[in-house]
Each structure stands twice: as C-alpha cells, then as structure tokens.
C-alpha positions as CSV (number, residue, x, y, z in Angstrom):
1,M,43.0,-39.6,-21.5
2,K,45.0,-40.2,-18.3
3,K,43.5,-42.6,-15.8
4,R,43.7,-39.7,-13.2
5,D,41.6,-37.7,-15.5
6,Q,39.0,-39.9,-14.1
7,Y,39.1,-38.7,-10.7
8,L,38.2,-35.3,-9.6
9,R,40.3,-33.2,-7.6
10,V,39.0,-30.4,-5.1
11,V,41.2,-27.6,-4.1
12,E,39.8,-25.3,-1.5
13,W,40.7,-22.8,0.4
14,S,40.3,-23.3,4.5
15,D,40.5,-20.4,6.8
16,E,40.2,-23.1,9.5
17,D,43.9,-24.5,8.2
18,N,45.0,-21.2,6.5
19,C,45.8,-22.6,3.4
20,Y,44.4,-24.5,0.6
21,V,43.6,-28.1,0.8
22,G,43.2,-30.8,-2.0
23,R,41.4,-34.1,-1.7
24,I,40.2,-36.4,-3.9
25,P,36.8,-37.6,-3.3
26,G,36.1,-41.4,-3.8
27,L,39.9,-42.3,-4.2
28,A,41.8,-41.6,-1.5
29,L,41.8,-40.6,2.2
30,G,43.5,-37.4,3.2
31,G,44.7,-35.5,1.3
32,V,47.6,-32.3,0.5
33,H,47.7,-29.3,1.7
34,G,49.8,-25.8,1.2
35,K,49.8,-22.2,0.5
36,N,50.3,-22.2,-3.3
37,E,46.9,-23.5,-4.7
38,Q,49.1,-24.3,-8.2
39,K,51.0,-26.6,-6.0
40,V,48.8,-28.0,-4.0
41,Y,46.9,-29.3,-7.3
42,E,50.0,-30.5,-9.2
43,K,50.8,-32.6,-5.8
44,L,47.1,-34.0,-5.3
45,S,47.7,-34.9,-9.3
46,A,51.0,-37.1,-8.4
47,L,48.9,-38.5,-5.5
48,V,46.3,-39.8,-8.0
49,D,48.8,-40.9,-9.7
50,E,50.4,-42.7,-7.3
51,W,46.9,-44.3,-5.8
52,I,46.2,-45.3,-9.4
53,E,49.7,-47.2,-9.1
54,I,49.4,-48.8,-5.7
55,H,45.6,-50.0,-6.8
56,E,47.7,-51.5,-10.0
57,D,50.9,-52.9,-8.1
58,E,48.3,-54.7,-6.1
59,G,45.8,-55.7,-8.5
60,V,42.7,-54.4,-6.8
61,P,40.5,-52.5,-8.8
62,L,40.1,-49.0,-8.8
63,P,36.7,-47.2,-7.8
64,P,34.5,-46.1,-10.2
65,A,35.4,-42.5,-11.7
66,T,34.0,-39.4,-10.2
67,A,35.0,-36.9,-12.8
68,G,32.7,-36.5,-16.3
69,K,29.4,-37.7,-14.5
70,E,26.5,-37.1,-15.7
71,Y,23.8,-36.1,-13.0
72,S,19.8,-36.8,-13.5
73,G,18.8,-33.8,-11.4
74,K,17.0,-36.9,-9.3
75,F,18.0,-38.9,-5.8
76,N,15.9,-40.6,-3.3
77,L,16.4,-38.8,-0.1
78,R,15.2,-40.7,3.4
79,V,14.7,-38.2,6.0
80,G,12.3,-40.3,8.3
81,S,8.8,-39.8,9.2
82,A,9.0,-37.0,11.6
83,L,11.5,-34.9,9.2
84,H,9.3,-35.6,6.4
85,E,6.2,-34.1,8.3
86,R,7.8,-31.4,9.4
87,L,8.9,-30.1,6.1
88,T,5.7,-31.0,4.3
89,I,4.5,-28.2,7.2
90,E,6.9,-25.9,6.5
91,S,6.7,-26.3,2.4
92,L,3.4,-25.3,2.9
93,K,3.6,-22.6,4.9
94,A,5.6,-20.9,2.3
95,N,3.2,-21.9,-0.1
96,E,5.3,-23.9,-2.3
97,S,5.7,-27.5,-3.0
98,L,7.6,-29.9,-0.8
99,N,10.5,-30.5,-4.2
100,S,10.8,-27.0,-4.5
101,Y,10.7,-26.1,-0.5
102,C,13.6,-29.0,0.2
103,K,14.8,-28.0,-2.9
104,K,15.3,-24.0,-1.3
105,V,16.4,-24.9,1.4
106,L,19.3,-27.6,0.2
107,K,20.1,-24.5,-2.2
108,N,20.7,-21.9,0.4
109,D,22.3,-24.6,3.2
110,V,24.9,-25.5,1.2
111,G,25.6,-22.0,-0.4
112,L,24.8,-22.6,-4.1
C-alpha cells in the first residue's frame, strides 16, 4: 500500500464553482478543481504525495489516516440543554425515540 492510500480523497461536482472540486480532508487545506473528474482525481493524488513529501522533509509526523477507517456507529454530540429539550419534545410528538428522531433528522439534512 502506498502512503497516499491512507488518505481519503473526495471529488465532488460544485454547482457554485461549475466544476469538480477535490479535497483531502485531514491532510491538506484547499484542494484542486477542474472540468474533468478523472484529471481532478489525478491532481488530487499528486497533491497527497506532495503533502506527504513535505511532512517527511520537515520531519513532521503525518496526520492520522482518514481512509479505510471502521466506524462504530456511535458518537457523542453536545447540543446544549435548550436544543436537547426541543429535540426530545419533537421526538415525542413524532412518537419516536430521541435516537431514532435525531438519526432521521441528520439523514434528511445531510441528504443520505
């Protein structure tokens, strides 16, 4: 496995920019863009290699890997007491558990 394979590369169409935008979450700020999805991905992969080389040349440890991670499906979220109360009330009105209600709201908001 190449070191670059440890880092997630995301290429998405941007209506705002009218092109593909590529990012490397957790490794580099900014990214690359272009009209051709495959070329954006290739440029993004080269950028990962450049960032890895910069870290190695400067003796700076690489950030934790972002690709190939396994997720438990659980995370803690601090929302404050007022929002917690509001979510609980809405979940009761929907006749759902707080967990189920929040999961549904998050899925709908993210568009999954």
